[in-house]
N, C-alpha and C positions, 0 to 999 in steps of 0.2 A: 273400631277402625276409623281413621279420618277419611273424609270424603275426598276422592281423587279429583285432581284438577281436570276439567274437560279437555279432550284432545281433538284434533281435526279428524274428520271422518276418514275411514280407510281408503275411500276412493279418491282422496285429494292427491294432487300431483306431488311427487317427492321434491324436497327443497332444491337439490342440484339441478333439476330439470326446469325449474321456474325461471323465466326471464328475469334478469336482475333489474331492480329498480334503477332509474336513471341517476338517482342520488347515491347509489351504493355500487361498488365494484366487487363482484364475487371472484376471488382469485382461483386460478387453476393450479392445483398442487403439482401436477406434472410439469407445467410450464415454469413454475417458480423454481423447481429443482434444476431444470435445464438452464434457466437464466443464471442461477448461482454457479453451476459448474462452468459455464462459458465465461462468466466474468472472473471467477477465481483463477481459471487457467491463464488468462492474460496477465494477471497480477503475479502468478507463479513464474511465468516466463520472464517478466521484468526483473524479478529478484533472483531468479536462476542466473541471469546474466550478471547481476550485481555481485552475487556470491563468487561466480567464476572469476570475474575481473579482479575482485579484491584479493583473492587468494592465489592468483596466478600472475600477479603484478610484477614480481621479480623476474619471472621468465619473459613476460612481454617486454619488459625494459631491455633485456638483452637482445631480443629479436628485432625490436623497432627503434631502439635508441642506444646503439652500441658505442657509448662515449668512453668506456673504460672506467668510468666512475660510477660505482653502484648507487650512490645517493642521487646523482644526477639522473641516472636511468629511472630510478623509482619515482622521483619527482616529475619527470617527463611523462611517465605512464599515468600517474595520478592526475597530472595536468590535463591529459586527454580525457580522463574519467570525469574530472570536474567540469570540463567544457559542456558536458551533457546537461548539467544543472543550469547553466547559463541560458540555454535555449528552451528549457521547460516552460517558463512563463509565456514565451512566444507561442509554443505549441498549445498551451491552454487558451490563449487568446484567439487562436485559429479554430481549434477543434471544439472548444466549449460552445461558442456561439453557433457553430455549424451544427452541433448536436441538438441545440434548441430550435434550429430551423428545419433540418431535413430528417432528424430523428436520431435517437441514441444508438439503435442497432446498426445503422449504416456507418456511423462514425467509429463505433467500436470495432467493426470489421476492418475499417481502414487503418486504425491504429495498430491492430493485430498484425496486419500485413507489413506495415512499416517497421514495427519492433522486430519481427522475425527476420525481415530482410536485412536490417542493420546488423543484427547479431550474427546472422549467417555469413554476411559479407566479411566480417572480421576474420572468420575462419579461412577465407579464400585469399586474403591479402598476402602478396609476396613479402618476404623479409627484407630488411634493410640491406642485407648482403646481396640480394638479387636486383633490387631496383633503386637502391639509395634513398634519397630524401623523399621520394614518392611514397614509400611505405608508411612513415608516420603521418603524412598528409592524408593518405587514404584511411588510416586508423582514426584520425580526427574526424574526417567526413562521416565515417560510419557511426561514431559516437554521437555526432550532432543529429543524425537521423534518428538514432535511438532516443536521445533526449527530447527531440521535437515531438515524436510520437507519444512518448511517455507523458508529455504535458496534457494529453487528452485521455489518458488511460484510467488513472485512479478515480478521478471525478466522474467519468462516464460509467465505470464499472460499479461504483457505489450508488450512483443515481439509478442505474439499471436495476440493481437488486432491490433498492428501496422502493422503486415504483412498481415492481412486480410483487413484492412480499405483502402479506396481510398486515394490517396495522399492529396487531397484537403479537406478531412474531418477527417484526422487522429487525430487531436486535439479534435474534438467533440466526436468521438467514444472512444478515450482513456480516456476522462474525466469520463466516466461511471465506470472505474475501481476504482477510488477514491470515486465515488458515493457509490459503494459497501462497501468501507472501512467505510465511515460515517454511512451507514445504519447498518452495522454489529456492530459497536461500540455502536450506539444508542440502538440497539436491546438488546445487552448484558447488558449494564449498566442499561437500562430501566427495563429489566426483574428482575435484582437483586434488584432494587429499589422497584418494585412492590411486590416481594416476602418478602422483609424486612418489608414492610408495612402490609402485609396480614398474615404472619406467626409469631407465637411466637418464642422467642429465642430458646426454647428447640426443637421445630419442625425444625427450620432452622439448628440447630446443628446436629440433629439426621438423617434427611433425606432430608430436603428442599434444602440444598446446592448442592445436586447431580443433581437436575432437569436441570439447565442450561447446564451442561456438557453432560448430556444424550441426549439433543436436537441435539447435533452435529451429532449423528448417522443418523437420517433421513435427516438432511441437507446434510451430506456427500454423502448419496445415491442419492439424487436429483442432486447434483453437478456432481457426477461421471457419472450419466446417461446423463446429458447435454454434458459433455466433451467427452464421448465415441461416441456420435452421430456425432461429428464434424470430418471433413476431415482435413488433414494436410494443413498448410498454403501454399498459392501459391508460396511465396518466397522460402520456404524451398524445395518444390517440384521441382521448377526450378533449385535450387542449386543441388539437387540430380541428375537431368537429365544431368548435366554437366559431371558427372562421368560415366565412361563406365561400372563399376560394382558397388559394395558396396561403400558407402561413406567413404573415407579415414578418419582415426582418426586425429583430430586436436590436436597437443600436447598442454598441459596445459601451457607450456612455451610461445608458440606462442600467446595464449590468453592474456598473461600478458605483456611480453616484446615486442611483436609485436604490441600491442595496448596501449603502456604506456601513450601516450598523451591523448587519449580518456579516459583511465582509470582515470587519474588525474582529468579530467574535470568531469567525472561521480562522483568521490568521493566528489569533491567540491560542485556539484549541489545537491547530495543526502544529504550532510552535512547540508546545509541551509534548505532543505526541511524537514529533519527529526528532527533536533534540534527544529525548530519552531513547527513542528507537535506534537512531544512528550511533548514539553513545554505546549502547549495549551490543548491537549487531555488527557495527563497523569498527568503532574505535577500540573497544575493550580488548580484542585480541592483540592489537598493536601495543596497547598500554601494558599488557602483561609481558610482552617480549621486549619492547624497546625501553620501557621505563622501569619495569620490575625485574628484567632479565630472566623471565620465566620461560620454561621450555615451550617452544612454539607449538609443537604437536599436541601436548597436553592442554595448552591454553585453548587451542581450536576445538578440541574434543569436549572440553567443559562447556564452551559457548554453544556448540551444537547440541549437547545434551540438554542444556537449559531451554533451547529453542524447541526441542522435541517435547519437553514438559509443557511449554507454552501451548503447543499444538493440541495437547490432550485437554488442557483447561479451557481453551478458547471457546468452543461451542457452548459449554456450560456457563461461562461468563457472559456470553451473548444472550443466552436465555434469561440470565439473572437481570440484565438490563431491561428486559421486557416486563419482568415482575416488579422490580423496585424503581425502575427509571434509569435514564442515561446519566442525569446530573449526579445522583449519589455515587454511582460507580466511578465516573470521571473525577469527582471531587475526592473520593477515597484514594485514587491514584495520585492526584496532586499532593494531598496531605501525606501520603506514604513517601513520596520522593522528597518532600520537604523534611520529614522527620528521620528517614532511614538512609538517605544518600551517604551521609558521613559514616554512620556505623557500617554500612555495607562496604564502602570503599576501604575502611580500616580493616575489615575482615579480609578483603581481597589482598591487601598489602601484607598480610601475615605470611603469605607465600605458600602455605601448605595446600594440598589439593582439596582437602575438606573445607578449609576456610574460604578458598576461592570459589568453590562450588556453592557454598552457602551464600556468599556475598552476591555473586552474579545471579544465583537462583532467586534471591529476594528481589533484586531489581527486575528480573524477568517476570515474576508474578505481578509486580506493580505495573509493569508495562502492559500486561494483559488487560488491565482496567481501561486502557486507551484503545488497544487493538480490537477489543470486543465491542466497545461502545461507539467509536468514531464513525465506522461505515454507515451506521444508522443515524447518528446524531448530525453529521455534517450535511447530508442532503436535506434534512428537515429544517435547515436554516433558511432555505430559499424557496420561493414559489415555483411551480412547474414551468412557467413561461420563461424563466431565466435560470433555472436550477443548474443545468449542465454548465452554462457559460460562467455564471458567477462563482460556482464552486471551483471550477477549473482555475480561474484567475486567482482567487484567494488561496487555494491549496498550494498552487505551484509557486506563487510569490513567497509564501511562508517557507516552503521546503527549500527553495533556492537560497533564500537569505539566511535561514537559521538551521534547518535540518542538514542539508548537504554540506554546510560549512563547519559543522560541529567538530569533526576530527581535526581539521586544520586550526580552528580557533583554540581548541583546548590544548593542542600541542604547542601553539604559539604562547598561550598563557603560562604553561608550565615552563617553557624556555625563558620567558621574560621574568617570571617571579621565582622560579625554582621551587614552587609549592606543588607537591605531588597530589594534593587534595583538590586541585582545580576541577577535575571531572565532577566531583560531588557538588561543589559550589555552583557549577554551571547548570547541573540538573535542578538544584534547588531554586535558582533564579527562574528557570523555565517553569517550574512548578508554581511559583508565585503568579506568573503571568497567566498560566493555565487556570489557576484558581480564580483569578479576576474574571476571566472569560466565562467560567462555569457559573459564577455568581449572577451574571447578567443574561445568560442564555435561558430560554424557556424549555420546560420539559416537553419532550415529544413522544415518549413511550406510550404506545396504545392509542395514539391520536393520528388522524389523517395527516398526510403531508400538506403543507400550505398550498392552496390552489387546487387540491385534488379531492375527489370524493372519497368517503371512507372505503377502505379495502378490507373485506372480511373473507374468512374461509367458508367454503360451502358447508351447509349443515349436513349432518349424516342422513342418509336415506332411511326412511321408515319402512318397516316390513308391511 
């Protein structure tokens, strides 16, 4: 028999009870799980609103913009929707630096309050028939509040999870943030579909449309409760301890010019992530109905089914990024969209239910490469001192310029060229830009966040 390796005496203190070395952060599994739940719920609420607004847009147009022209009504409704994207960078420039100064937890509690209040307020706005032009003005104001608060939400939530998670499981825990995205979108779109099926048109126009927005109130209270119970992240606490007094303010200029290379990588990664995301989740149902004349209900059900499949795969893909790295997974997604966008769209254009499901399903599984890896990869681009601020700025600029405009740009390209393959070409162009960003980014899997001590899980207690 081989000689056993000597072990510590039985009287030694179990590993979890030992004070952590100042160079290492020992994570608390219970706190990590609570942080993931609190962060993911905020993301779910944001996309619940997105799903509701997208699929109840026709009804909102009749309630708030009764021009008598259905096209004008829909454009006006989506104009108010798009306005939220215009103020997202402003929200990022306010909430991001604030999160680096006063803490992630406080700012995430504030963004949760604002998101819930903005969504809940929409459900209380009187109709155009009741107060006239004041109705669409109030709708626009509520959308601006939502967009402004969202500017600090995703970057803060991903930063929060990344700074709480152990280095070797950051991909797995980060993947639950996008699990919340998918759950929120399915919940919002599914609720609208159910209401449309159960309520008459008159009931939907008079009071039914308010229900999904009013649900945001209780959701916001639950999310705020979860976030208020959390402590500040270990990485931010350690950064505060470096200062003798209050944390010095980091100039906005330093967050941009001092991080220009990381910001460019962030913009490129977020571009491919959000162009493909909005193409699949937002534009594809409209493409099926308006361009291919496919049945609206069946098209929505196919997309929701693909999103449910993505939810199942998401945590496993996140764990995969911890084992083989973020770069290979993101690169595989870029290569997949470059090679398979055209074949997938050709399948979708066949028009049969099976072909559409296969085409959208292929795009959905490729999208998981981004949804699983990005929540862990993006925070790792920046040091702790400016992480929340720089990520907020880069993320929201890219989303506003490229992600949120995807449906509008693709629709305009199809109208200008008459080429029904434009969605595929647009995703391929985004994949090329994302591939360049992946080429220049550093691998972060299993490594400490820049500017932070290594974060490890507690060792199992010995008998």
